[in-house]
C-alpha positions in Angstrom: 89.6 181.8 170.4 91.8 178.9 169.4 90.3 175.6 168.4 91.9 173.9 171.4 89.7 176.0 173.6 86.5 174.9 171.9 84.5 171.7 172.6 85.6 168.7 170.6 84.2 168.0 167.1 81.7 165.2 166.8 79.8 163.4 164.1 77.5 166.4 164.0 80.5 168.3 162.5 81.4 165.6 160.0 80.4 167.6 156.9 82.7 170.5 158.0 85.8 168.4 158.6 88.5 167.2 156.2 91.1 164.6 156.8 93.0 164.7 153.5 96.7 164.0 153.9 96.4 163.8 157.7 99.2 161.6 159.1 98.2 158.8 161.5 101.0 158.1 164.0 99.2 155.5 166.2 96.2 153.3 166.5 94.8 152.2 169.9 92.0 149.8 170.7 90.1 150.0 174.0 87.9 147.1 174.8 84.3 147.9 175.7 81.1 146.1 176.6 79.4 143.5 174.5 82.3 143.2 172.0 82.3 146.9 171.0 85.1 149.2 171.8 86.9 152.4 171.0 89.2 153.0 168.0 91.6 155.9 168.8 93.9 157.5 166.3 96.7 159.9 167.0 96.8 162.2 164.0 98.3 165.5 162.7 95.1 167.4 161.9 95.5 169.9 159.0 93.4 172.8 160.0 94.1 174.9 156.9 96.0 174.8 153.7 97.8 178.1 153.2 98.9 179.5 149.9 101.1 182.6 149.7 101.2 185.1 146.8 104.0 183.1 145.1 101.8 180.0 145.1 103.8 178.2 147.8 101.7 176.0 150.0 102.1 175.6 153.8 99.9 173.9 156.3 98.4 174.9 159.7 98.6 171.6 161.7 97.8 170.5 165.3 98.3 167.2 167.1 94.8 165.7 167.5 93.0 162.6 168.8 90.2 161.1 166.7 88.2 158.6 168.7 85.4 156.4 167.3 82.9 155.0 169.8 81.2 151.6 170.0 83.3 150.2 167.2 82.5 146.7 165.7 83.3 144.8 162.6 86.8 146.4 162.3 88.9 145.6 159.2 92.4 147.2 158.6 94.2 146.9 155.3 97.5 148.7 154.9 99.9 147.6 152.2 103.5 148.9 153.0 105.0 146.1 150.9 103.7 146.9 147.4 105.2 150.4 147.1 108.3 149.3 148.9 107.6 152.0 151.5 109.6 152.4 154.6 107.6 152.2 157.8 106.2 155.7 158.5 102.9 157.2 159.6 100.2 156.4 157.1 98.2 159.2 155.5 94.4 159.5 155.2 92.8 160.6 152.0 89.3 161.0 153.4 86.8 159.6 155.8 83.5 158.3 154.4 80.3 157.4 156.3 77.1 155.8 155.3 74.1 154.3 156.9 72.9 150.8 156.2 69.8 149.0 157.6 70.4 145.8 159.5 67.8 143.4 160.9 67.5 145.1 164.2 69.2 148.4 163.9 70.6 151.0 161.4 74.3 150.7 161.2 76.7 153.7 160.6 79.6 152.4 158.5 82.8 154.3 158.4 85.7 154.0 155.8 89.0 155.7 156.4 90.5 155.7 153.0 94.3 155.6 153.2 96.4 157.2 150.3 99.9 156.4 151.6 100.5 153.5 151.5 97.3 152.3 149.9 94.7 150.8 152.2 91.6 151.4 154.3 90.1 151.0 157.7 86.4 150.0 157.8 84.1 149.5 160.7 80.7 150.2 162.3 80.6 152.9 165.0 78.0 155.1 166.8 80.1 158.2 166.2 83.3 160.0 167.0 84.9 162.8 168.9 88.0 164.7 167.8 90.0 167.2 169.8 93.2 169.0 169.4 95.9 168.2 172.0 97.9 171.3 171.5 98.2 174.6 169.5 98.6 174.7 165.8 101.8 175.4 164.0 102.5 176.3 160.4 104.7 173.8 158.5 105.9 173.4 154.9 105.2 169.7 155.3 101.8 168.0 155.7 102.8 166.6 159.1 104.4 167.7 162.3 108.0 167.0 163.2 108.7 164.8 166.1 109.9 167.8 168.0 106.6 169.7 167.3 104.5 166.7 168.3 106.4 166.2 171.5 106.1 169.9 172.5 102.4 169.9 171.8 103.0 171.7 168.5 
C-alpha cells in the first residue's frame, strides 16, 4: 500500500519522521479563533534516501502538505541576503519540538530549522498533520521538478 493511501501523519508520528533537506515551496496562514490559526507548508517530503552499489544517492520524494494547528507566537527568520542566494524554495534541516510550562497551560513549542538559506520558523502549536498529495517519484535531486510537482509527482 502506498503512503498516499494511508491516514495522514500526526504529532504521534513525530519521532518516526524526518524533514532533513525537504524543500518548502509555499507558506500559507489561515486565521482561526481567538488569535490562533493554521500554518500550512507545501513541501517536497523525502520519504527515503536511496544509495546504489556505486554509492550514488537518489531520493524518493512526494509532494506533501504539512499543517500545524492552533498556531500562536509565530516568528519567521529567513536570510536570503547574507549568502547572496537567489529566491528559491528554502530547505528544512529538521523540526524540533519541546514542551514548556506556562502560567495556565503547557505549551508545545516548535522550531523549523532552515539550512538554506539560514533561518528558522518558531511558534506554539497544538500539533500537526502531514499528508502526501501524490505518489512518490525517484529523483537525483532533493526536490521535485516543477513538472513533477504539477503532475502530482
